N, C-alpha and C positions, 0 to 999 in steps of 0.2 A: 504494500500500500504506500501511501504518501507519508506515513509516519505521523499523522495527526490524530488527535482523539475526536470522538463524536462531538464533544463540547466545542472544540476548536472549529470543526467543520460547520456546526450550526452558526457560530460567530462569524466565520468567513462568508457563509451564505447570506446571513443577515446584512452584513456590510455590502456585499455585492448587490443585493436586491435594493437596498437603500440608495446606493450610488446610481443604479439604473433608474430609480424613480425620478431623480432630478434631471434626467435626460428627456422626460416626457414633456410634450408641448401642451397637451390637454390637461387642465387642472384636475379634472375628475379622475383621469387615468393616473396622474401623479399621486393623488390621494389614495387610490386603491392599491397601487404598487407600493407606495410608502407605508401604508397600513400593514401590508404583508411583511415588509422589512421590520417594522416596529414589533409586530407579533413575534417574529423570529427572535428579536432582541430580548423580548420579555422571557421567552423560553430559555434563551441563552443565559439570562440573568439568574434564573432558577437553577440552571445546570451548573453555574459557578458557585454552588453552595450559597445561593441567595445573595446576589449582589444588588442591594436595594437602589443605589443610584441608577443603575442600568434599567431596572424594572420600573421604577417610578417615572423616570423621564420618558421612556418609550411608551408606557401605558398612558401617560398624559397625552402624548402626540397622537397615539392611536385613538384616544377619545375625541380629540379635536377633529381628526380626520373623519371619524364616524359621524360626529355632529354635523359637519358641513356637507358630507355626502348625503346624509338623511335629509337635511334641509333642501339640498338641490333636487333630489329625486322626488320629494313630496311636492315641490313647486311645479314639477312637470306633469 
């Protein structure tokens, strides 16, 4: 294998998804992809024997994304 743990793999995947989200031109697509990255970071935070700074910040961003996506889709 590559010599990385499952925890590290989840962290790298979360980082990659988050970086990809910022390449999106459509704000709703950005929020959906960014939410996926944030969710992966929350999982990663728990896998690191509960890293609260990672969990709290990404859970907050995930909540903001969900709020605005819900607001957008209810308006349409």
